N, C-alpha and C positions, 0 to 999 in steps of 0.2 A: 443251344442252337446247333443246327446241323452245319458242320464245317463245309465251306464251299470251295471246291477245286474246279478250275476251268482249264481244261486241256483239250487236245484234239478230239477226243471221244465225246466230251461234253459239247464242244463247238459243233461237231457233226450232228448231234441231236437237236441243237438249237436251230441249225440250218434246216434239218428235216422238218421240224415243227413250223418253220417259217415258209416252207415250200411244199414239198409233196405231202407232208402230213398236216398241213395247215387246216384242212377241213375237219380233221379229227380233233385237233387241238381246240379249234373254235367251238366245236360241239361240246367238248368236255368243259371248256371254259364257261360256256353258257350254263351248263348244268351245275357248275360250281356254286352259283348263287343259291341253289336249293340246299346244298349239303355242307359246304366248307365251314361255315360258322359252327355247326353242330360237331363236326369231326374235330376241328381244332379245339373246341371247348373241352371235349372228352379227353383228348390227348394231353392238354394242359392240366386238367383235373387229375390225370393219372401220372403226372410228373414227367411227361415226355415232351419233346419239342413239337410245337404245332405244325412245323414244316413236314413232319412225317405224313400229314394228310395227303401230300402229293404222291405218296406211294399208291393210295387208292385211285388217284387221278390217272396214273400210268397203268395200274393193274386193270382197271375196268372202265376208265373214262367216267367214273362216278356213277356207273349204272348198277343199281341194286339187283337187277335181274340178269346181269351178265353171266354167261356160262362159257367156260373154256373147253378146248378139245380134251383136256385132262379131267374134265368134270369139276373144275374149281368153280365156285358159285359166289355171286354177290360182288359188291364194290371192292371188297378186300380179297376176293378170289381165294376163299378157303376151300381146300379139299376136305372131304368128309372127316377123315381121321383127325386132322388138325382142328377142325371146327369142334368136334366132340371133346377133344383134349382141352380146349379153352372154353368149355361150358355152353356151347351152342347146341340147340336141339335140331337134329336132322333126322327126320323119319318120314313115313308115308304121308303124314298130315301136315307137318310143319317143317320148314327149312329156315331156321333163323339166320343163316348166312345171308339171306336177302333182306334182313332187318338192319337198316343202316346204323341205328343206335347200338343194338346188341352186338353186331359184328364189329363195330368200332371199339367197344369195350374189350372184346375178345382179341382184336388186333393189338390193342394197347398191351394187354397181358403178354401176348406173344412177343412183341417188340421188347418189353422189359426183360423177358427171359433171354432173348437173343442178345441183347446188349449186355446183360449180366454174364453171359457165356463168353462173348467175344471182346467186350470193352471198346467196341468201335461201331459207330452207327452205319458205316459203309459195309462192314462185315455182317452186321445185323440185317441190313437190307438184302445183301446177297443170300443170307440164310433164309430170309423170308421167301425169296424167289426159288432157291435151289434145295432148301432144307438144311437144317443145322448140321447134320451129319456130313454132308458134302463139304461144307465150309470148314468144319473141324478137321476133316481128313486133309484138305488142301493146306490148311495152316500148319499141320504137323509135317506133312510131306515136304513142303517148301520152307519150313522154319521161318515164317514171317506172318505178321498180323497186318500187313499193309495190303489193302484191297487192290491197289493199282499194280503192285508187284505181282500179286497172284493172278490178276487179269492179264498180265503181260506174258504169262506162261502159256504154252500151247494147250495143256490139258486140264488143269484142275476144275475149270468151269466150262459149261457149255456156252455157246455164243450168247444165248439169251441172258445168262447170268452176268457175263462179262459186260454186256451192254445195259444191264439193269440200272446200275448206279449212275452211269453217265446220262441215261434217259431221264432218270428221276431228277438229277441235278439240273438238267436243261429245263425241265418243266418248272422246277422251283425257281430258277433264275428268271424265266419269262414271267411267271406269276408275280414275282416281287416287283417287277418293273415292266409291265406289258407294253407300254407305249414305246419304250426304247427298242423293243423287239418287233414293233409293227403291229401290235394287237391293241384293240380297244380295251380300256379298263372295265372290269366287271361291275 
């Protein structure tokens, strides 16, 4: 299971999802009925915590056709190079980043590698967002494998990466007990 930490950063994202970001969370939550069972099944099959499915939740709102400014595509928001590295076909005719099942298998492989490299699901998630090189350099520079300590420093991560794990944990906490956070169960 994913270890749950509740701190000011996580609480801030819970509050965001309950207020200004509520319409987004509700849209994603509605979409979760179509995809979460499949995502969680694949993650379990691959020996990973099913709670990692909420990475796709915050990456794309579970939209298989999502495209970012950085040209990351699909519900797992793979950039082309990473998609190719993990066995997805990306060419003029086919973009398997938009295939929820194939992309989930690729994401599972990527998470296994990230977890194997860092030994921490939080650092693996940060690596998923920023790239494993960025996280490895931060770990070496600050001589710690504690995501929260790394996130407290001014520089190793961009704001998006510092907020990535708290946002993920907030979504996971709400999903585990939606009624307590003011949402209808899926």
